[in-house]
C-alpha positions as CSV (number, residue, x, y, z in Angstrom):
1,M,108.5,124.7,120.4
2,P,106.0,123.1,118.0
3,D,107.2,123.2,114.4
4,P,104.3,124.5,112.2
5,R,105.5,122.5,109.2
6,R,104.8,118.9,108.2
7,A,107.7,116.5,109.1
8,K,108.0,115.3,105.5
9,G,110.4,117.4,103.4
10,R,112.0,119.4,106.1
11,R,115.6,120.3,105.3
12,H,116.2,122.8,108.1
13,S,115.1,122.5,111.7
14,L,112.9,125.1,113.4
15,S,115.6,125.9,115.9
16,F,118.1,126.6,113.1
17,V,115.8,129.0,111.3
18,L,114.9,130.8,114.5
19,A,118.5,131.1,115.5
20,L,119.3,132.6,112.1
21,A,116.6,135.2,112.6
22,A,117.8,135.9,116.2
23,C,121.2,136.7,114.8
24,A,120.1,138.6,111.6
25,V,117.8,141.1,113.3
26,P,120.4,142.5,115.7
27,A,122.8,142.7,112.8
28,G,120.4,145.0,111.0
29,A,117.9,142.8,109.1
30,K,114.5,144.5,109.1
31,S,112.4,142.2,106.9
32,L,112.0,138.5,106.1
33,T,113.9,139.0,102.9
34,A,116.8,140.7,104.8
35,I,116.9,137.8,107.3
36,A,117.2,135.3,104.4
37,E,119.9,137.4,102.7
38,W,121.9,137.6,106.0
39,A,121.6,133.8,106.3
40,A,122.7,133.3,102.7
41,D,125.8,135.5,103.3
42,A,126.7,133.8,106.7
43,P,129.9,131.8,106.6
44,V,129.8,128.0,107.0
45,C,131.2,128.2,110.5
46,V,128.3,130.4,111.6
47,L,125.8,128.1,110.1
48,S,127.3,125.2,111.8
49,A,127.4,127.0,115.2
50,L,123.7,127.8,114.8
51,G,122.8,124.2,114.2
52,G,122.7,124.0,110.4
53,P,122.4,120.4,109.0
54,N,125.7,119.2,107.7
55,R,124.4,117.4,104.6
56,E,126.4,119.2,101.9
57,P,130.0,118.3,101.0
58,T,131.1,121.8,101.9
59,G,129.1,122.1,105.1
60,P,125.6,123.3,106.0
61,S,123.7,125.6,103.7
62,A,121.3,128.4,104.5
63,P,117.6,128.0,104.0
64,A,115.9,129.6,101.1
65,E,114.0,132.8,101.5
66,A,110.7,130.9,101.0
67,T,111.6,128.6,103.9
68,V,112.5,131.5,106.2
69,R,109.3,133.3,105.3
70,R,107.1,130.3,105.8
71,V,108.6,129.3,109.1
72,L,108.7,132.8,110.7
73,Q,105.2,133.7,109.5
74,R,103.7,130.4,110.9
75,T,105.6,130.2,114.2
76,D,103.4,130.6,117.3
77,G,104.7,133.9,118.8
78,D,103.3,133.2,122.2
79,A,104.8,129.7,122.3
80,L,108.2,131.2,121.3
81,D,108.0,133.8,124.0
82,A,107.1,131.2,126.6
83,A,110.0,129.0,125.5
84,V,112.6,131.8,125.5
85,G,111.2,133.1,128.8
86,A,111.4,129.7,130.5
87,W,115.0,129.3,129.2
88,L,116.0,132.7,130.6
89,A,114.2,132.2,133.9
90,A,116.1,129.0,134.5
91,R,119.3,131.0,134.2
92,D,118.3,134.0,136.3
93,P,120.7,134.1,139.3
94,G,118.2,136.1,141.3
95,P,119.2,138.9,143.8
96,T,122.6,138.7,145.4
97,P,122.2,138.2,149.2
98,V,123.5,141.2,151.1
99,V,122.6,140.1,154.6
100,Q,123.1,137.1,156.7
101,D,119.6,136.8,158.2
102,A,117.4,134.7,155.8
103,D,114.3,136.7,156.8
104,Q,115.9,139.8,155.5
105,L,117.1,138.5,152.1
106,P,115.8,140.6,149.2
107,R,112.8,139.2,147.4
108,R,112.8,138.5,143.7
109,S,111.2,141.3,141.6
110,L,109.4,141.4,138.3
111,A,108.4,144.5,136.4
112,V,105.5,144.4,134.0
113,D,105.3,147.0,131.3
114,G,104.1,147.5,127.7
115,K,105.9,148.9,124.7
116,T,105.0,149.6,121.1
117,V,107.6,148.1,118.8
118,R,109.1,150.7,116.5
119,G,109.0,149.8,112.9
120,A,106.9,146.7,113.4
121,R,103.5,146.7,111.8
122,R,100.9,144.1,111.1
123,T,99.4,143.4,107.7
124,D,96.5,145.7,108.5
125,G,98.9,148.6,109.2
126,T,98.5,148.6,113.0
127,Q,101.7,148.8,115.2
128,V,102.8,145.8,117.2
129,H,102.5,146.3,120.9
130,L,104.0,143.9,123.5
131,L,103.5,143.4,127.2
132,A,106.6,142.0,128.9
133,A,107.8,141.0,132.4
134,M,111.4,141.7,133.3
135,T,113.3,140.5,136.3
136,G,115.5,142.6,138.6
137,T,118.5,141.2,136.7
138,S,117.1,142.6,133.4
139,L,115.9,139.2,131.9
140,V,112.6,139.2,130.0
141,T,111.0,136.0,131.3
142,A,107.6,136.4,129.7
143,Q,106.2,138.4,126.8
144,R,102.9,138.5,124.9
145,E,101.7,140.5,121.9
146,V,98.7,142.7,122.6
147,G,96.1,142.4,119.9
148,S,95.1,145.4,117.9
149,K,91.5,145.1,119.2
150,T,92.2,144.7,122.8
151,N,94.6,146.1,125.5
152,E,97.3,145.1,128.0
153,I,94.8,144.3,130.7
154,T,93.6,141.2,128.9
155,V,97.1,139.9,128.5
156,F,98.4,140.4,132.0
157,K,97.2,137.2,133.6
158,P,97.8,134.8,130.6
159,M,101.4,136.2,130.4
160,L,102.2,135.5,134.1
161,A,100.1,132.3,134.5
162,E,103.0,129.9,133.9
163,L,105.6,131.7,135.9
164,D,106.6,130.8,139.5
165,L,105.9,134.0,141.3
166,A,105.9,132.7,144.9
167,D,107.3,135.5,147.2
168,T,108.1,137.7,144.1
169,V,107.3,141.4,144.1
170,V,105.5,142.3,140.9
171,T,105.4,146.0,139.9
172,F,103.2,147.5,137.2
173,D,101.8,150.9,136.1
174,A,98.4,152.4,136.8
175,L,96.7,150.6,133.8
176,H,97.1,147.3,135.6
177,T,96.0,148.5,139.0
178,Q,93.0,146.2,138.9
179,Q,91.4,144.3,141.7
180,A,91.4,141.2,139.6
181,H,95.1,141.5,139.0
182,A,95.8,142.0,142.7
183,R,93.7,138.9,143.6
184,F,95.4,136.9,140.9
185,L,98.9,137.7,142.2
186,V,98.2,137.3,145.9
187,E,95.7,134.4,145.9
188,D,96.7,132.4,142.8
189,K,100.5,133.1,142.5
190,N,101.4,133.8,146.2
191,A,103.2,136.9,145.1
192,H,103.4,140.5,146.4
193,Y,102.8,143.6,144.3
194,I,103.4,147.3,144.1
195,A,100.6,149.1,142.2
196,V,100.3,152.7,141.2
197,S,97.0,154.4,142.0
198,K,97.1,157.2,139.4
199,G,94.0,159.1,140.5
200,T,95.4,159.7,144.0
201,S,99.1,159.6,143.1
202,R,99.8,156.9,145.6
203,C,101.5,153.5,145.6
204,C,99.7,150.5,146.9
205,T,101.5,147.4,148.2
206,S,100.3,144.0,149.1
207,R,100.8,141.9,152.2
């Protein structure tokens, strides 16, 4: 992950601030201020476990609210999603074989779907909408924010471009039943797909 800050003057690493945010949000923090407050209240053992720099006599200290705000506002969201997705993909065990014949082993699957994030709004007041790809073992391996002036269709290919989809079955809803998407999956990614044809209420499969 690229750090958006200059190297000079950094007291807290990017990974440390991101780890604090990743823990604070599930704990109920709903704003940058709340994330900083959660970090300030976290015990030293937690700060140490999350990678806090041990420069103080009493152990690591939490970053100030200004640092948390600056880091989170300037972090590249797509780069963060790609890094987390790659980390999760490397740990995906894949489907559990249930047959002995290798030709009959279940293929990997990936479900692509979009969702509007409740409670998350941009500075212009529009809601945040994400497009994500989830494996059959419930791991989100890729995710992209859909801009307020565009739609999921424009995000589909960029989100999946870096994933290894060879022999993977990709599923998606009617919005993504596009010829360009089908060609991309079959010709560029050597994948299979199951597409919903809404007008005729049918499912289309590749290969």
